mmCIF file of the N, C-alpha and C atoms, coordinates in Angstrom:
data_MODEL
# 
_entry.id   MODEL 
# 
loop_
_atom_site.group_PDB 
_atom_site.id 
_atom_site.type_symbol 
_atom_site.label_atom_id 
_atom_site.label_alt_id 
_atom_site.label_comp_id 
_atom_site.label_asym_id 
_atom_site.label_entity_id 
_atom_site.label_seq_id 
_atom_site.pdbx_PDB_ins_code 
_atom_site.Cartn_x 
_atom_site.Cartn_y 
_atom_site.Cartn_z 
_atom_site.occupancy 
_atom_site.B_iso_or_equiv 
_atom_site.pdbx_formal_charge 
_atom_site.auth_seq_id 
_atom_site.auth_comp_id 
_atom_site.auth_asym_id 
_atom_site.auth_atom_id 
_atom_site.pdbx_PDB_model_num 
ATOM 1   N N  . MET A 1 1  ? 11.895 -36.170 -3.988  1.00 0.00 ? 1  MET A N  1 
ATOM 2   C CA . MET A 1 1  ? 12.159 -35.008 -3.965  1.00 0.00 ? 1  MET A CA 1 
ATOM 3   C C  . MET A 1 1  ? 12.145 -33.976 -5.485  1.00 0.00 ? 1  MET A C  1 
ATOM 4   N N  . GLU A 1 2  ? 12.194 -35.071 -6.584  1.00 0.00 ? 2  GLU A N  1 
ATOM 5   C CA . GLU A 1 2  ? 11.832 -34.275 -7.530  1.00 0.00 ? 2  GLU A CA 1 
ATOM 6   C C  . GLU A 1 2  ? 10.378 -33.396 -7.604  1.00 0.00 ? 2  GLU A C  1 
ATOM 7   N N  . LYS A 1 3  ? 9.950  -33.876 -7.303  1.00 0.00 ? 3  LYS A N  1 
ATOM 8   C CA . LYS A 1 3  ? 8.240  -33.136 -6.836  1.00 0.00 ? 3  LYS A CA 1 
ATOM 9   C C  . LYS A 1 3  ? 8.391  -31.879 -6.556  1.00 0.00 ? 3  LYS A C  1 
ATOM 10  N N  . MET A 1 4  ? 8.955  -31.782 -5.537  1.00 0.00 ? 4  MET A N  1 
ATOM 11  C CA . MET A 1 4  ? 9.278  -30.627 -4.840  1.00 0.00 ? 4  MET A CA 1 
ATOM 12  C C  . MET A 1 4  ? 9.742  -29.624 -5.697  1.00 0.00 ? 4  MET A C  1 
ATOM 13  N N  . GLY A 1 5  ? 10.735 -30.198 -6.326  1.00 0.00 ? 5  GLY A N  1 
ATOM 14  C CA . GLY A 1 5  ? 11.483 -28.957 -7.156  1.00 0.00 ? 5  GLY A CA 1 
ATOM 15  C C  . GLY A 1 5  ? 10.821 -28.368 -8.073  1.00 0.00 ? 5  GLY A C  1 
ATOM 16  N N  . ALA A 1 6  ? 9.920  -29.215 -8.894  1.00 0.00 ? 6  ALA A N  1 
ATOM 17  C CA . ALA A 1 6  ? 9.060  -28.927 -9.676  1.00 0.00 ? 6  ALA A CA 1 
ATOM 18  C C  . ALA A 1 6  ? 8.215  -28.121 -9.458  1.00 0.00 ? 6  ALA A C  1 
ATOM 19  N N  . GLY A 1 7  ? 7.371  -28.406 -8.247  1.00 0.00 ? 7  GLY A N  1 
ATOM 20  C CA . GLY A 1 7  ? 6.417  -27.154 -7.792  1.00 0.00 ? 7  GLY A CA 1 
ATOM 21  C C  . GLY A 1 7  ? 7.417  -25.955 -7.198  1.00 0.00 ? 7  GLY A C  1 
ATOM 22  N N  . ASN A 1 8  ? 8.483  -25.863 -6.730  1.00 0.00 ? 8  ASN A N  1 
ATOM 23  C CA . ASN A 1 8  ? 8.739  -25.078 -6.371  1.00 0.00 ? 8  ASN A CA 1 
ATOM 24  C C  . ASN A 1 8  ? 9.577  -23.976 -7.585  1.00 0.00 ? 8  ASN A C  1 
ATOM 25  N N  . SER A 1 9  ? 9.695  -24.554 -8.685  1.00 0.00 ? 9  SER A N  1 
ATOM 26  C CA . SER A 1 9  ? 9.762  -23.733 -9.749  1.00 0.00 ? 9  SER A CA 1 
ATOM 27  C C  . SER A 1 9  ? 8.994  -22.532 -10.279 1.00 0.00 ? 9  SER A C  1 
ATOM 28  N N  . GLU A 1 10 ? 7.589  -23.703 -10.450 1.00 0.00 ? 10 GLU A N  1 
ATOM 29  C CA . GLU A 1 10 ? 6.428  -23.187 -10.435 1.00 0.00 ? 10 GLU A CA 1 
ATOM 30  C C  . GLU A 1 10 ? 6.056  -22.298 -9.804  1.00 0.00 ? 10 GLU A C  1 
ATOM 31  N N  . PHE A 1 11 ? 6.088  -22.601 -8.421  1.00 0.00 ? 11 PHE A N  1 
ATOM 32  C CA . PHE A 1 11 ? 5.947  -21.214 -7.670  1.00 0.00 ? 11 PHE A CA 1 
ATOM 33  C C  . PHE A 1 11 ? 6.901  -19.930 -7.829  1.00 0.00 ? 11 PHE A C  1 
ATOM 34  N N  . GLU A 1 12 ? 8.194  -19.861 -8.092  1.00 0.00 ? 12 GLU A N  1 
ATOM 35  C CA . GLU A 1 12 ? 8.883  -19.284 -8.406  1.00 0.00 ? 12 GLU A CA 1 
ATOM 36  C C  . GLU A 1 12 ? 8.423  -18.337 -9.328  1.00 0.00 ? 12 GLU A C  1 
ATOM 37  N N  . ASP A 1 13 ? 7.981  -18.914 -10.716 1.00 0.00 ? 13 ASP A N  1 
ATOM 38  C CA . ASP A 1 13 ? 7.800  -18.478 -11.959 1.00 0.00 ? 13 ASP A CA 1 
ATOM 39  C C  . ASP A 1 13 ? 6.532  -17.659 -11.803 1.00 0.00 ? 13 ASP A C  1 
ATOM 40  N N  . LEU A 1 14 ? 5.741  -18.094 -11.000 1.00 0.00 ? 14 LEU A N  1 
ATOM 41  C CA . LEU A 1 14 ? 4.916  -17.302 -10.256 1.00 0.00 ? 14 LEU A CA 1 
ATOM 42  C C  . LEU A 1 14 ? 4.993  -15.898 -9.601  1.00 0.00 ? 14 LEU A C  1 
ATOM 43  N N  . PHE A 1 15 ? 5.655  -16.275 -8.574  1.00 0.00 ? 15 PHE A N  1 
ATOM 44  C CA . PHE A 1 15 ? 6.242  -15.306 -7.937  1.00 0.00 ? 15 PHE A CA 1 
ATOM 45  C C  . PHE A 1 15 ? 7.252  -13.597 -8.801  1.00 0.00 ? 15 PHE A C  1 
ATOM 46  N N  . GLU A 1 16 ? 7.783  -14.585 -9.904  1.00 0.00 ? 16 GLU A N  1 
ATOM 47  C CA . GLU A 1 16 ? 8.122  -13.604 -10.760 1.00 0.00 ? 16 GLU A CA 1 
ATOM 48  C C  . GLU A 1 16 ? 7.481  -12.645 -11.967 1.00 0.00 ? 16 GLU A C  1 
ATOM 49  N N  . GLU A 1 17 ? 6.334  -13.308 -12.090 1.00 0.00 ? 17 GLU A N  1 
ATOM 50  C CA . GLU A 1 17 ? 5.218  -12.642 -12.867 1.00 0.00 ? 17 GLU A CA 1 
ATOM 51  C C  . GLU A 1 17 ? 4.871  -11.466 -11.922 1.00 0.00 ? 17 GLU A C  1 
ATOM 52  N N  . LYS A 1 18 ? 4.113  -11.599 -10.720 1.00 0.00 ? 18 LYS A N  1 
ATOM 53  C CA . LYS A 1 18 ? 3.559  -11.131 -9.962  1.00 0.00 ? 18 LYS A CA 1 
ATOM 54  C C  . LYS A 1 18 ? 4.756  -10.061 -9.568  1.00 0.00 ? 18 LYS A C  1 
ATOM 55  N N  . LYS A 1 19 ? 5.915  -10.098 -9.585  1.00 0.00 ? 19 LYS A N  1 
ATOM 56  C CA . LYS A 1 19 ? 6.563  -8.622  -9.293  1.00 0.00 ? 19 LYS A CA 1 
ATOM 57  C C  . LYS A 1 19 ? 6.386  -7.983  -10.348 1.00 0.00 ? 19 LYS A C  1 
ATOM 58  N N  . ARG A 1 20 ? 5.961  -8.123  -11.347 1.00 0.00 ? 20 ARG A N  1 
ATOM 59  C CA . ARG A 1 20 ? 6.265  -7.368  -12.443 1.00 0.00 ? 20 ARG A CA 1 
ATOM 60  C C  . ARG A 1 20 ? 4.512  -6.230  -12.524 1.00 0.00 ? 20 ARG A C  1 
ATOM 61  N N  . VAL A 1 21 ? 4.021  -7.092  -12.002 1.00 0.00 ? 21 VAL A N  1 
ATOM 62  C CA . VAL A 1 21 ? 2.814  -6.478  -11.699 1.00 0.00 ? 21 VAL A CA 1 
ATOM 63  C C  . VAL A 1 21 ? 2.061  -5.613  -10.646 1.00 0.00 ? 21 VAL A C  1 
ATOM 64  N N  . LYS A 1 22 ? 3.335  -5.114  -9.651  1.00 0.00 ? 22 LYS A N  1 
ATOM 65  C CA . LYS A 1 22 ? 3.083  -4.086  -8.824  1.00 0.00 ? 22 LYS A CA 1 
ATOM 66  C C  . LYS A 1 22 ? 2.708  -3.037  -9.409  1.00 0.00 ? 22 LYS A C  1 
ATOM 67  N N  . ASN A 1 23 ? 1.795  -2.235  -8.411  1.00 0.00 ? 23 ASN A N  1 
ATOM 68  C CA . ASN A 1 23 ? 1.354  -1.087  -9.058  1.00 0.00 ? 23 ASN A CA 1 
ATOM 69  C C  . ASN A 1 23 ? 2.223  0.012   -8.159  1.00 0.00 ? 23 ASN A C  1 
ATOM 70  N N  . PRO A 1 24 ? 2.827  0.632   -8.655  1.00 0.00 ? 24 PRO A N  1 
ATOM 71  C CA . PRO A 1 24 ? 3.808  1.944   -8.124  1.00 0.00 ? 24 PRO A CA 1 
ATOM 72  C C  . PRO A 1 24 ? 3.210  2.825   -7.497  1.00 0.00 ? 24 PRO A C  1 
ATOM 73  N N  . LEU A 1 25 ? 1.848  3.217   -7.536  1.00 0.00 ? 25 LEU A N  1 
ATOM 74  C CA . LEU A 1 25 ? 1.321  4.105   -6.721  1.00 0.00 ? 25 LEU A CA 1 
ATOM 75  C C  . LEU A 1 25 ? 0.959  3.746   -4.948  1.00 0.00 ? 25 LEU A C  1 
ATOM 76  N N  . VAL A 1 26 ? 0.878  2.209   -5.007  1.00 0.00 ? 26 VAL A N  1 
ATOM 77  C CA . VAL A 1 26 ? 0.582  1.941   -3.477  1.00 0.00 ? 26 VAL A CA 1 
ATOM 78  C C  . VAL A 1 26 ? 1.486  2.336   -2.663  1.00 0.00 ? 26 VAL A C  1 
ATOM 79  N N  . PRO A 1 27 ? 2.999  1.896   -2.687  1.00 0.00 ? 27 PRO A N  1 
ATOM 80  C CA . PRO A 1 27 ? 4.037  2.472   -1.805  1.00 0.00 ? 27 PRO A CA 1 
ATOM 81  C C  . PRO A 1 27 ? 4.086  4.221   -1.946  1.00 0.00 ? 27 PRO A C  1 
ATOM 82  N N  . ILE A 1 28 ? 3.806  4.940   -3.016  1.00 0.00 ? 28 ILE A N  1 
ATOM 83  C CA . ILE A 1 28 ? 3.866  6.323   -2.951  1.00 0.00 ? 28 ILE A CA 1 
ATOM 84  C C  . ILE A 1 28 ? 2.530  6.402   -2.375  1.00 0.00 ? 28 ILE A C  1 
ATOM 85  N N  . GLY A 1 29 ? 1.447  6.136   -2.131  1.00 0.00 ? 29 GLY A N  1 
ATOM 86  C CA . GLY A 1 29 ? 0.052  6.561   -1.161  1.00 0.00 ? 29 GLY A CA 1 
ATOM 87  C C  . GLY A 1 29 ? 0.539  6.365   0.255   1.00 0.00 ? 29 GLY A C  1 
ATOM 88  N N  . ALA A 1 30 ? 1.344  4.566   0.424   1.00 0.00 ? 30 ALA A N  1 
ATOM 89  C CA . ALA A 1 30 ? 1.664  4.631   1.444   1.00 0.00 ? 30 ALA A CA 1 
ATOM 90  C C  . ALA A 1 30 ? 2.781  5.687   2.411   1.00 0.00 ? 30 ALA A C  1 
ATOM 91  N N  . LEU A 1 31 ? 3.970  6.332   1.617   1.00 0.00 ? 31 LEU A N  1 
ATOM 92  C CA . LEU A 1 31 ? 4.746  7.333   2.233   1.00 0.00 ? 31 LEU A CA 1 
ATOM 93  C C  . LEU A 1 31 ? 3.686  8.282   2.112   1.00 0.00 ? 31 LEU A C  1 
ATOM 94  N N  . ILE A 1 32 ? 2.686  8.724   1.635   1.00 0.00 ? 32 ILE A N  1 
ATOM 95  C CA . ILE A 1 32 ? 1.758  10.139  1.668   1.00 0.00 ? 32 ILE A CA 1 
ATOM 96  C C  . ILE A 1 32 ? 1.069  9.816   2.769   1.00 0.00 ? 32 ILE A C  1 
ATOM 97  N N  . THR A 1 33 ? 0.510  8.796   3.153   1.00 0.00 ? 33 THR A N  1 
ATOM 98  C CA . THR A 1 33 ? 0.137  8.492   4.742   1.00 0.00 ? 33 THR A CA 1 
ATOM 99  C C  . THR A 1 33 ? 0.781  8.697   5.733   1.00 0.00 ? 33 THR A C  1 
ATOM 100 N N  . ALA A 1 34 ? 1.953  7.949   5.693   1.00 0.00 ? 34 ALA A N  1 
ATOM 101 C CA . ALA A 1 34 ? 3.009  8.555   6.629   1.00 0.00 ? 34 ALA A CA 1 
ATOM 102 C C  . ALA A 1 34 ? 3.459  10.029  6.787   1.00 0.00 ? 34 ALA A C  1 
ATOM 103 N N  . GLY A 1 35 ? 3.369  10.219  5.614   1.00 0.00 ? 35 GLY A N  1 
ATOM 104 C CA . GLY A 1 35 ? 3.947  11.891  5.899   1.00 0.00 ? 35 GLY A CA 1 
ATOM 105 C C  . GLY A 1 35 ? 3.305  12.827  6.604   1.00 0.00 ? 35 GLY A C  1 
ATOM 106 N N  . VAL A 1 36 ? 1.706  12.691  6.235   1.00 0.00 ? 36 VAL A N  1 
ATOM 107 C CA . VAL A 1 36 ? 0.291  13.313  6.772   1.00 0.00 ? 36 VAL A CA 1 
ATOM 108 C C  . VAL A 1 36 ? 0.132  13.140  8.320   1.00 0.00 ? 36 VAL A C  1 
ATOM 109 N N  . LEU A 1 37 ? 0.413  11.619  8.290   1.00 0.00 ? 37 LEU A N  1 
ATOM 110 C CA . LEU A 1 37 ? 0.508  11.273  10.119  1.00 0.00 ? 37 LEU A CA 1 
ATOM 111 C C  . LEU A 1 37 ? 1.182  11.978  10.771  1.00 0.00 ? 37 LEU A C  1 
ATOM 112 N N  . THR A 1 38 ? 2.643  11.931  10.579  1.00 0.00 ? 38 THR A N  1 
ATOM 113 C CA . THR A 1 38 ? 3.656  12.592  10.672  1.00 0.00 ? 38 THR A CA 1 
ATOM 114 C C  . THR A 1 38 ? 3.603  14.212  11.079  1.00 0.00 ? 38 THR A C  1 
ATOM 115 N N  . ALA A 1 39 ? 3.106  14.647  9.856   1.00 0.00 ? 39 ALA A N  1 
ATOM 116 C CA . ALA A 1 39 ? 2.921  16.050  10.371  1.00 0.00 ? 39 ALA A CA 1 
ATOM 117 C C  . ALA A 1 39 ? 1.591  16.518  11.327  1.00 0.00 ? 39 ALA A C  1 
ATOM 118 N N  . GLY A 1 40 ? 0.918  15.866  11.009  1.00 0.00 ? 40 GLY A N  1 
ATOM 119 C CA . GLY A 1 40 ? -0.703 15.773  11.987  1.00 0.00 ? 40 GLY A CA 1 
ATOM 120 C C  . GLY A 1 40 ? -0.081 15.626  13.811  1.00 0.00 ? 40 GLY A C  1 
ATOM 121 N N  . LEU A 1 41 ? 0.764  14.858  13.921  1.00 0.00 ? 41 LEU A N  1 
ATOM 122 C CA . LEU A 1 41 ? 1.516  14.523  14.899  1.00 0.00 ? 41 LEU A CA 1 
ATOM 123 C C  . LEU A 1 41 ? 2.104  15.776  15.491  1.00 0.00 ? 41 LEU A C  1 
ATOM 124 N N  . ILE A 1 42 ? 2.623  16.126  15.025  1.00 0.00 ? 42 ILE A N  1 
ATOM 125 C CA . ILE A 1 42 ? 4.010  17.152  14.859  1.00 0.00 ? 42 ILE A CA 1 
ATOM 126 C C  . ILE A 1 42 ? 2.670  18.239  15.651  1.00 0.00 ? 42 ILE A C  1 
ATOM 127 N N  . SER A 1 43 ? 1.907  18.641  14.789  1.00 0.00 ? 43 SER A N  1 
ATOM 128 C CA . SER A 1 43 ? 0.882  19.983  15.100  1.00 0.00 ? 43 SER A CA 1 
ATOM 129 C C  . SER A 1 43 ? 0.425  19.682  16.010  1.00 0.00 ? 43 SER A C  1 
ATOM 130 N N  . PHE A 1 44 ? -0.247 18.647  16.735  1.00 0.00 ? 44 PHE A N  1 
ATOM 131 C CA . PHE A 1 44 ? -0.375 18.163  18.134  1.00 0.00 ? 44 PHE A CA 1 
ATOM 132 C C  . PHE A 1 44 ? 0.350  18.361  18.848  1.00 0.00 ? 44 PHE A C  1 
ATOM 133 N N  . ARG A 1 45 ? 1.446  18.093  18.649  1.00 0.00 ? 45 ARG A N  1 
ATOM 134 C CA . ARG A 1 45 ? 2.643  18.195  19.367  1.00 0.00 ? 45 ARG A CA 1 
ATOM 135 C C  . ARG A 1 45 ? 2.619  20.063  19.795  1.00 0.00 ? 45 ARG A C  1 
ATOM 136 N N  . ARG A 1 46 ? 2.728  20.554  19.102  1.00 0.00 ? 46 ARG A N  1 
ATOM 137 C CA . ARG A 1 46 ? 3.011  21.844  19.014  1.00 0.00 ? 46 ARG A CA 1 
ATOM 138 C C  . ARG A 1 46 ? 1.939  22.770  19.496  1.00 0.00 ? 46 ARG A C  1 
ATOM 139 N N  . GLY A 1 47 ? 0.716  21.944  19.724  1.00 0.00 ? 47 GLY A N  1 
ATOM 140 C CA . GLY A 1 47 ? -0.392 22.894  20.317  1.00 0.00 ? 47 GLY A CA 1 
ATOM 141 C C  . GLY A 1 47 ? -1.559 23.400  19.034  1.00 0.00 ? 47 GLY A C  1 
ATOM 142 N N  . ASN A 1 48 ? -1.194 23.263  17.676  1.00 0.00 ? 48 ASN A N  1 
ATOM 143 C CA . ASN A 1 48 ? -2.212 23.523  16.902  1.00 0.00 ? 48 ASN A CA 1 
ATOM 144 C C  . ASN A 1 48 ? -2.932 22.344  16.452  1.00 0.00 ? 48 ASN A C  1 
ATOM 145 N N  . SER A 1 49 ? -4.255 22.213  17.484  1.00 0.00 ? 49 SER A N  1 
ATOM 146 C CA . SER A 1 49 ? -5.061 21.584  17.214  1.00 0.00 ? 49 SER A CA 1 
ATOM 147 C C  . SER A 1 49 ? -5.861 21.105  16.290  1.00 0.00 ? 49 SER A C  1 
ATOM 148 N N  . HIS A 1 50 ? -6.322 22.920  15.851  1.00 0.00 ? 50 HIS A N  1 
ATOM 149 C CA . HIS A 1 50 ? -7.102 22.767  14.572  1.00 0.00 ? 50 HIS A CA 1 
ATOM 150 C C  . HIS A 1 50 ? -6.571 22.429  13.204  1.00 0.00 ? 50 HIS A C  1 
ATOM 151 N N  . LEU A 1 51 ? -5.223 22.575  12.933  1.00 0.00 ? 51 LEU A N  1 
ATOM 152 C CA . LEU A 1 51 ? -4.435 21.821  11.893  1.00 0.00 ? 51 LEU A CA 1 
ATOM 153 C C  . LEU A 1 51 ? -4.273 20.341  12.239  1.00 0.00 ? 51 LEU A C  1 
ATOM 154 N N  . GLY A 1 52 ? -3.589 19.986  13.692  1.00 0.00 ? 52 GLY A N  1 
ATOM 155 C CA . GLY A 1 52 ? -3.667 18.587  13.651  1.00 0.00 ? 52 GLY A CA 1 
ATOM 156 C C  . GLY A 1 52 ? -4.768 17.482  12.937  1.00 0.00 ? 52 GLY A C  1 
ATOM 157 N N  . GLN A 1 53 ? -6.061 18.098  13.613  1.00 0.00 ? 53 GLN A N  1 
ATOM 158 C CA . GLN A 1 53 ? -7.617 17.233  13.023  1.00 0.00 ? 53 GLN A CA 1 
ATOM 159 C C  . GLN A 1 53 ? -7.566 17.561  11.600  1.00 0.00 ? 53 GLN A C  1 
ATOM 160 N N  . LYS A 1 54 ? -7.237 18.749  10.888  1.00 0.00 ? 54 LYS A N  1 
ATOM 161 C CA . LYS A 1 54 ? -7.613 18.318  9.512   1.00 0.00 ? 54 LYS A CA 1 
ATOM 162 C C  . LYS A 1 54 ? -6.507 17.412  8.906   1.00 0.00 ? 54 LYS A C  1 
ATOM 163 N N  . LEU A 1 55 ? -5.148 17.654  9.257   1.00 0.00 ? 55 LEU A N  1 
ATOM 164 C CA . LEU A 1 55 ? -4.357 16.510  8.972   1.00 0.00 ? 55 LEU A CA 1 
ATOM 165 C C  . LEU A 1 55 ? -4.668 14.879  9.148   1.00 0.00 ? 55 LEU A C  1 
ATOM 166 N N  . MET A 1 56 ? -5.323 14.672  10.281  1.00 0.00 ? 56 MET A N  1 
ATOM 167 C CA . MET A 1 56 ? -5.689 13.652  10.503  1.00 0.00 ? 56 MET A CA 1 
ATOM 168 C C  . MET A 1 56 ? -6.768 12.857  9.603   1.00 0.00 ? 56 MET A C  1 
ATOM 169 N N  . ARG A 1 57 ? -7.737 14.175  9.492   1.00 0.00 ? 57 ARG A N  1 
ATOM 170 C CA . ARG A 1 57 ? -8.850 13.731  8.504   1.00 0.00 ? 57 ARG A CA 1 
ATOM 171 C C  . ARG A 1 57 ? -8.245 13.581  6.940   1.00 0.00 ? 57 ARG A C  1 
ATOM 172 N N  . ALA A 1 58 ? -7.327 14.117  6.790   1.00 0.00 ? 58 ALA A N  1 
ATOM 173 C CA . ALA A 1 58 ? -6.218 14.243  5.543   1.00 0.00 ? 58 ALA A CA 1 
ATOM 174 C C  . ALA A 1 58 ? -5.692 12.733  5.337   1.00 0.00 ? 58 ALA A C  1 
ATOM 175 N N  . ARG A 1 59 ? -5.532 12.342  6.836   1.00 0.00 ? 59 ARG A N  1 
ATOM 176 C CA . ARG A 1 59 ? -4.657 10.998  6.580   1.00 0.00 ? 59 ARG A CA 1 
ATOM 177 C C  . ARG A 1 59 ? -5.586 10.011  6.451   1.00 0.00 ? 59 ARG A C  1 
ATOM 178 N N  . VAL A 1 60 ? -6.921 10.396  7.084   1.00 0.00 ? 60 VAL A N  1 
ATOM 179 C CA . VAL A 1 60 ? -7.862 9.107   6.604   1.00 0.00 ? 60 VAL A CA 1 
ATOM 180 C C  . VAL A 1 60 ? -8.490 8.954   5.399   1.00 0.00 ? 60 VAL A C  1 
ATOM 181 N N  . VAL A 1 61 ? -8.273 9.909   4.545   1.00 0.00 ? 61 VAL A N  1 
ATOM 182 C CA . VAL A 1 61 ? -8.642 9.706   2.605   1.00 0.00 ? 61 VAL A CA 1 
ATOM 183 C C  . VAL A 1 61 ? -7.607 9.281   2.354   1.00 0.00 ? 61 VAL A C  1 
ATOM 184 N N  . VAL A 1 62 ? -6.352 9.378   2.563   1.00 0.00 ? 62 VAL A N  1 
ATOM 185 C CA . VAL A 1 62 ? -5.283 9.578   1.572   1.00 0.00 ? 62 VAL A CA 1 
ATOM 186 C C  . VAL A 1 62 ? -4.758 7.563   1.491   1.00 0.00 ? 62 VAL A C  1 
ATOM 187 N N  . GLN A 1 63 ? -5.524 7.420   3.166   1.00 0.00 ? 63 GLN A N  1 
ATOM 188 C CA . GLN A 1 63 ? -5.237 5.940   4.034   1.00 0.00 ? 63 GLN A CA 1 
ATOM 189 C C  . GLN A 1 63 ? -6.194 5.011   2.935   1.00 0.00 ? 63 GLN A C  1 
ATOM 190 N N  . GLY A 1 64 ? -7.582 5.791   2.487   1.00 0.00 ? 64 GLY A N  1 
ATOM 191 C CA . GLY A 1 64 ? -8.539 5.029   2.454   1.00 0.00 ? 64 GLY A CA 1 
ATOM 192 C C  . GLY A 1 64 ? -8.225 4.805   0.919   1.00 0.00 ? 64 GLY A C  1 
ATOM 193 N N  . ALA A 1 65 ? -7.949 5.929   -0.106  1.00 0.00 ? 65 ALA A N  1 
ATOM 194 C CA . ALA A 1 65 ? -7.204 5.903   -1.574  1.00 0.00 ? 65 ALA A CA 1 
ATOM 195 C C  . ALA A 1 65 ? -6.182 4.702   -1.401  1.00 0.00 ? 65 ALA A C  1 
ATOM 196 N N  . THR A 1 66 ? -5.510 4.351   -0.450  1.00 0.00 ? 66 THR A N  1 
ATOM 197 C CA . THR A 1 66 ? -4.175 3.497   -0.900  1.00 0.00 ? 66 THR A CA 1 
ATOM 198 C C  . THR A 1 66 ? -4.822 2.557   -0.787  1.00 0.00 ? 66 THR A C  1 
ATOM 199 N N  . ILE A 1 67 ? -5.677 1.920   0.282   1.00 0.00 ? 67 ILE A N  1 
ATOM 200 C CA . ILE A 1 67 ? -6.213 0.803   0.175   1.00 0.00 ? 67 ILE A CA 1 
ATOM 201 C C  . ILE A 1 67 ? -7.785 0.565   -1.249  1.00 0.00 ? 67 ILE A C  1 
ATOM 202 N N  . ALA A 1 68 ? -7.694 1.412   -1.416  1.00 0.00 ? 68 ALA A N  1 
ATOM 203 C CA . ALA A 1 68 ? -8.868 1.482   -2.486  1.00 0.00 ? 68 ALA A CA 1 
ATOM 204 C C  . ALA A 1 68 ? -7.775 0.579   -3.843  1.00 0.00 ? 68 ALA A C  1 
ATOM 205 N N  . LEU A 1 69 ? -6.511 1.756   -3.751  1.00 0.00 ? 69 LEU A N  1 
ATOM 206 C CA . LEU A 1 69 ? -5.694 0.871   -4.875  1.00 0.00 ? 69 LEU A CA 1 
ATOM 207 C C  . LEU A 1 69 ? -5.197 -0.177  -4.779  1.00 0.00 ? 69 LEU A C  1 
ATOM 208 N N  . MET A 1 70 ? -5.142 -0.657  -3.779  1.00 0.00 ? 70 MET A N  1 
ATOM 209 C CA . MET A 1 70 ? -4.350 -1.901  -3.056  1.00 0.00 ? 70 MET A CA 1 
ATOM 210 C C  . MET A 1 70 ? -5.318 -2.948  -3.772  1.00 0.00 ? 70 MET A C  1 
ATOM 211 N N  . VAL A 1 71 ? -6.925 -3.068  -3.293  1.00 0.00 ? 71 VAL A N  1 
ATOM 212 C CA . VAL A 1 71 ? -8.033 -3.801  -3.696  1.00 0.00 ? 71 VAL A CA 1 
ATOM 213 C C  . VAL A 1 71 ? -8.338 -3.452  -5.174  1.00 0.00 ? 71 VAL A C  1 
ATOM 214 N N  . GLY A 1 72 ? -7.809 -2.519  -5.811  1.00 0.00 ? 72 GLY A N  1 
ATOM 215 C CA . GLY A 1 72 ? -8.418 -2.635  -6.839  1.00 0.00 ? 72 GLY A CA 1 
ATOM 216 C C  . GLY A 1 72 ? -6.989 -3.238  -7.920  1.00 0.00 ? 72 GLY A C  1 
ATOM 217 N N  . THR A 1 73 ? -6.195 -2.975  -7.628  1.00 0.00 ? 73 THR A N  1 
ATOM 218 C CA . THR A 1 73 ? -5.058 -4.195  -8.225  1.00 0.00 ? 73 THR A CA 1 
ATOM 219 C C  . THR A 1 73 ? -5.274 -5.087  -7.917  1.00 0.00 ? 73 THR A C  1 
ATOM 220 N N  . ALA A 1 74 ? -5.389 -5.529  -6.964  1.00 0.00 ? 74 ALA A N  1 
ATOM 221 C CA . ALA A 1 74 ? -5.517 -7.110  -6.440  1.00 0.00 ? 74 ALA A CA 1 
ATOM 222 C C  . ALA A 1 74 ? -6.499 -7.931  -7.384  1.00 0.00 ? 74 ALA A C  1 
ATOM 223 N N  . TYR A 1 75 ? -7.657 -6.992  -7.318  1.00 0.00 ? 75 TYR A N  1 
ATOM 224 C CA . TYR A 1 75 ? -8.614 -7.637  -8.137  1.00 0.00 ? 75 TYR A CA 1 
ATOM 225 C C  . TYR A 1 75 ? -8.442 -7.560  -9.483  1.00 0.00 ? 75 TYR A C  1 
ATOM 226 N N  . TYR A 1 76 ? -8.139 -6.271  -10.157 1.00 0.00 ? 76 TYR A N  1 
ATOM 227 C CA . TYR A 1 76 ? -8.070 -6.427  -11.368 1.00 0.00 ? 76 TYR A CA 1 
ATOM 228 C C  . TYR A 1 76 ? -6.798 -7.607  -11.865 1.00 0.00 ? 76 TYR A C  1 
ATOM 229 N N  . TYR A 1 77 ? -6.004 -7.900  -11.440 1.00 0.00 ? 77 TYR A N  1 
ATOM 230 C CA . TYR A 1 77 ? -4.784 -9.014  -11.364 1.00 0.00 ? 77 TYR A CA 1 
ATOM 231 C C  . TYR A 1 77 ? -4.636 -9.885  -11.342 1.00 0.00 ? 77 TYR A C  1 
ATOM 232 N N  . GLY A 1 78 ? -5.904 -10.536 -10.243 1.00 0.00 ? 78 GLY A N  1 
ATOM 233 C CA . GLY A 1 78 ? -6.167 -11.372 -9.443  1.00 0.00 ? 78 GLY A CA 1 
ATOM 234 C C  . GLY A 1 78 ? -7.212 -12.399 -10.683 1.00 0.00 ? 78 GLY A C  1 
ATOM 235 N N  . GLU A 1 79 ? -7.962 -11.874 -11.371 1.00 0.00 ? 79 GLU A N  1 
ATOM 236 C CA . GLU A 1 79 ? -8.273 -12.518 -12.672 1.00 0.00 ? 79 GLU A CA 1 
ATOM 237 C C  . GLU A 1 79 ? -7.339 -13.277 -13.357 1.00 0.00 ? 79 GLU A C  1 
ATOM 238 N N  . LYS A 1 80 ? -6.478 -12.744 -13.670 1.00 0.00 ? 80 LYS A N  1 
ATOM 239 C CA . LYS A 1 80 ? -5.176 -12.588 -14.897 1.00 0.00 ? 80 LYS A CA 1 
ATOM 240 C C  . LYS A 1 80 ? -4.545 -13.810 -14.560 1.00 0.00 ? 80 LYS A C  1 
ATOM 241 N N  . PHE A 1 81 ? -4.274 -14.138 -13.514 1.00 0.00 ? 81 PHE A N  1 
ATOM 242 C CA . PHE A 1 81 ? -3.405 -15.143 -12.842 1.00 0.00 ? 81 PHE A CA 1 
ATOM 243 C C  . PHE A 1 81 ? -4.421 -16.630 -12.263 1.00 0.00 ? 81 PHE A C  1 
# 
């Protein structure tokens, strides 16, 4: 049982270290993606398909940038652990 406790402590230390490394831009990108998606869906519902289509294209760009941030952050900090 003691061995499990020691491993658990190492896991907790690693988890605490990773929490400090979070990229604050990723949640912001996710919120922007959700906002643009919502605006696009509202535009389609109101019958403005031209604006809705532009917003959907913007959503793809913002979502791609958010994913790129996630991958870049994981790659950058993955080497340090």
